C-alpha positions as CSV (number, residue, x, y, z in Angstrom):
1,X,68.5,52.2,-108.9
2,X,68.0,49.0,-110.4
3,X,66.9,47.5,-107.0
4,X,64.0,50.3,-106.3
5,X,63.0,49.7,-110.3
6,X,62.7,46.0,-109.6
7,X,60.9,46.8,-106.6
8,X,58.4,48.8,-108.3
9,X,57.9,46.1,-111.1
10,X,57.0,43.4,-108.9
11,X,54.4,45.6,-106.8
12,X,52.7,46.4,-110.1
13,X,52.9,42.8,-111.1
14,X,51.1,41.8,-107.7
15,X,48.7,44.5,-108.0
16,X,47.8,43.6,-111.5
17,X,47.5,39.9,-110.2
18,X,45.3,40.8,-107.5
19,X,42.8,42.9,-109.8
20,X,42.5,40.2,-112.4
21,X,42.0,37.2,-109.8
22,X,40.0,39.5,-107.1
23,X,36.7,37.6,-108.2
24,X,38.4,34.2,-107.4
25,X,40.0,35.5,-104.2
26,X,36.6,36.9,-103.0
27,X,34.8,33.4,-103.7
28,X,37.5,31.4,-102.0
29,X,37.4,33.3,-98.9
30,X,33.7,33.1,-98.8
31,X,33.6,29.2,-99.1
32,X,36.5,28.9,-96.8
33,X,34.3,31.3,-94.3
34,X,31.0,29.0,-94.6
35,X,33.3,26.2,-94.0
36,X,34.8,27.5,-90.8
37,X,31.1,28.5,-89.6
38,X,29.9,25.2,-90.6
39,X,32.8,23.1,-89.1
40,X,32.3,25.5,-85.9
41,X,28.5,24.8,-85.9
42,X,28.8,21.0,-86.2
43,X,31.6,21.0,-83.4
44,X,29.1,23.1,-81.3
45,X,26.5,20.7,-82.0
46,X,28.4,17.4,-81.0
47,X,30.1,18.8,-77.9
48,X,26.4,19.9,-76.8
49,X,25.2,16.0,-77.7
50,X,28.3,14.5,-76.3
51,X,27.7,16.3,-72.5
52,X,24.1,16.8,-72.5
53,X,22.5,14.1,-74.5
54,X,23.7,10.9,-72.6
55,X,23.6,12.5,-69.2
56,X,19.6,13.4,-69.7
57,X,19.3,9.8,-71.2
58,X,21.0,8.1,-68.5
59,X,18.7,10.1,-66.1
60,X,15.5,8.6,-67.7
61,X,16.9,5.1,-68.2
62,X,17.7,4.5,-64.7
63,X,15.4,3.9,-61.5
64,X,16.0,2.4,-57.8
65,X,14.0,0.3,-56.0
66,X,13.9,-1.0,-52.1
67,X,13.6,-4.6,-52.3
68,X,13.7,-4.9,-48.2
69,X,10.4,-2.3,-48.4
70,X,8.9,-4.5,-51.2
71,X,8.9,-7.6,-48.9
72,X,7.9,-5.9,-45.9
73,X,5.0,-4.6,-47.6
74,X,4.2,-7.7,-50.1
75,X,0.9,-8.9,-48.4
76,X,0.9,-12.4,-49.5
77,X,4.5,-13.3,-48.5
78,X,3.9,-11.6,-45.5
79,X,0.9,-13.9,-45.2
80,X,2.8,-16.9,-46.1
81,X,5.6,-16.1,-43.6
82,X,3.0,-15.6,-40.8
83,X,1.5,-18.9,-41.5
84,X,5.0,-20.4,-41.5
85,X,5.6,-19.0,-38.1
86,X,2.3,-20.2,-36.8
87,X,3.0,-23.8,-37.9
88,X,6.4,-23.7,-36.4
89,X,4.9,-22.3,-32.9
90,X,2.7,-25.2,-33.0
91,X,5.2,-27.8,-33.7
92,X,7.4,-26.4,-30.9
93,X,4.2,-26.6,-28.6
94,X,3.9,-30.4,-29.6
95,X,7.3,-30.6,-28.8
96,X,7.4,-29.5,-25.4
97,X,4.2,-31.5,-24.7
98,X,6.1,-34.7,-25.7
99,X,9.0,-33.6,-23.6
100,X,7.1,-33.1,-20.7
101,X,5.5,-36.6,-21.0
102,X,8.7,-38.0,-21.3
103,X,9.9,-36.2,-18.1
104,X,6.8,-37.7,-16.3
105,X,7.2,-40.9,-17.6
106,X,11.0,-41.5,-16.7
107,X,9.5,-40.5,-13.0
108,X,8.4,-44.1,-13.1
109,X,11.9,-45.2,-13.0
110,X,11.9,-44.5,-9.3
111,X,9.2,-47.4,-8.9
112,X,11.8,-50.0,-9.9
113,X,15.1,-51.1,-9.0
114,X,17.8,-50.2,-11.2
115,X,18.8,-53.2,-13.0
116,X,15.7,-54.9,-13.0
117,X,13.7,-55.8,-16.0
118,X,11.3,-53.4,-15.6
119,X,13.6,-50.6,-15.0
120,X,15.8,-51.7,-18.3
121,X,12.5,-51.8,-20.2
122,X,11.3,-48.4,-19.2
123,X,14.9,-46.9,-19.5
124,X,15.1,-48.2,-23.2
125,X,11.6,-47.0,-24.1
126,X,12.9,-43.6,-22.8
127,X,16.0,-43.5,-24.8
128,X,14.0,-44.6,-28.2
129,X,10.9,-41.9,-27.5
130,X,13.8,-39.4,-26.5
131,X,16.0,-40.2,-29.7
132,X,12.6,-40.2,-32.0
133,X,11.9,-36.8,-30.3
134,X,15.0,-35.6,-31.2
135,X,15.0,-36.8,-34.9
136,X,11.5,-35.3,-35.5
137,X,12.8,-31.8,-34.2
138,X,15.6,-31.6,-36.2
139,X,13.6,-32.9,-39.5
140,X,11.0,-30.6,-38.9
141,X,13.1,-27.4,-38.3
142,X,14.9,-28.4,-41.4
143,X,11.8,-28.7,-43.5
144,X,10.8,-25.1,-41.9
145,X,13.7,-23.5,-43.0
146,X,13.4,-24.9,-46.4
147,X,9.8,-23.7,-46.8
148,X,11.0,-20.2,-45.6
149,X,13.8,-20.3,-48.1
150,X,11.7,-21.3,-51.0
151,X,8.9,-18.8,-50.0
152,X,11.9,-16.1,-50.0
153,X,12.8,-17.2,-53.6
154,X,9.5,-17.4,-55.1
155,X,8.8,-13.7,-54.0
156,X,12.0,-12.4,-55.2
157,X,11.7,-13.8,-58.8
158,X,8.0,-12.8,-58.5
159,X,9.1,-9.1,-57.5
160,X,11.9,-9.2,-60.0
161,X,9.6,-10.1,-62.8
162,X,7.6,-7.2,-61.8
163,X,10.4,-4.9,-61.8
164,X,11.6,-6.2,-65.3
165,X,8.1,-5.7,-66.7
166,X,7.6,-2.4,-65.5
167,X,11.1,-1.3,-67.1
168,X,10.6,-2.7,-70.3
169,X,7.1,-0.8,-70.5
170,X,8.6,2.6,-69.3
171,X,11.9,2.6,-71.2
172,X,14.0,2.1,-68.1
173,X,17.3,0.0,-68.9
174,X,18.8,-0.2,-65.4
175,X,17.2,-0.8,-62.0
176,X,19.2,-0.3,-59.0
177,X,18.7,-2.0,-55.5
178,X,19.3,0.5,-52.7
179,X,18.0,0.7,-49.0
180,X,16.0,3.5,-48.2
181,X,16.5,2.9,-44.3
182,X,17.3,6.6,-42.4
183,X,20.5,6.8,-40.6
184,X,20.7,7.0,-37.1
185,X,23.7,8.1,-35.0
186,X,22.3,5.8,-32.3
187,X,22.0,2.7,-34.3
188,X,25.2,1.2,-35.6
189,X,23.1,-1.2,-38.1
190,X,21.7,1.7,-39.9
191,X,25.1,3.5,-40.4
192,X,26.5,0.7,-41.8
193,X,23.5,-0.4,-44.1
194,X,23.8,3.4,-45.5
195,X,27.7,3.4,-45.9
196,X,27.5,-0.2,-47.7
197,X,24.8,1.0,-49.7
198,X,25.4,1.4,-53.6
199,X,23.2,4.4,-54.4
200,X,24.6,7.8,-52.8
201,X,22.1,10.3,-54.5
202,X,18.8,9.6,-56.3
203,X,15.7,11.7,-57.6
204,X,12.8,10.9,-55.6
205,X,10.7,10.1,-59.1
206,X,13.4,8.0,-60.2
207,X,12.3,5.5,-56.8
208,X,9.9,2.7,-58.1
209,X,9.5,1.1,-54.8
210,X,5.7,2.0,-53.9
211,X,4.7,1.3,-57.5
212,X,6.2,-2.4,-57.3
213,X,4.5,-2.6,-54.3
214,X,1.1,-1.7,-55.6
215,X,1.7,-3.9,-58.6
216,X,2.9,-7.0,-56.1
217,X,-0.5,-6.7,-54.1
218,X,-2.7,-6.3,-57.3
219,X,-1.4,-9.7,-58.7
220,X,-1.6,-11.3,-54.8
221,X,-4.9,-10.8,-53.5
222,X,-5.9,-12.0,-50.3
223,X,-7.0,-15.7,-51.0
224,X,-4.6,-15.9,-54.2
225,X,-2.1,-18.0,-55.3
226,X,1.6,-17.9,-53.7
227,X,4.1,-16.0,-55.9
228,X,5.5,-19.0,-57.7
229,X,1.9,-19.9,-58.8
230,X,1.0,-16.3,-59.6
231,X,4.3,-16.0,-61.9
232,X,3.4,-19.1,-63.8
233,X,-0.1,-18.0,-64.5
């Protein structure tokens, strides 16, 4: 039975080969096992770093701030804004007085005959004074608007510099603006504010609004400079 003999001969050769190379086979198996374990550990470590490391770091690198609340509680800004409002009210009162004087003066037209020299002269004076009053009103209103706009601009620059400085000192790479106004079903404005807000959720400790308010008021004392002056010191 040549087939069986051949089969038996091959089996003996395989057994002899295994015995002679057993040490090499064991070393090779151990090396492959260690390589497999090491590769698995590296893969697990990379997987953990990929899915947990950046997430934790991102939480530490981001903060939120309510700019509207900062403006609302910015002492120097509110004092200067109130000063502008008082100036505007005083100018409005002056305009009303001048307008009343014109109305009183126009009553004198009744003392002259229409077409007379006195009537024409007084009419011309009233027209000129009324035109001047209107020009003054437009000019002053424009000045107040420019002053208010500059106040908002200077304060915003001042506040954003405070935010940037705080973030740099605390390793924060991104500051997001959000609206902390509570939404009320009875107030459409608050609903739209929340709907349009870019921040859906944040942890309370990531809100630096009160910190920025404190910093702004520390740099803006009651008798201090304007925000634009403060930031240039």
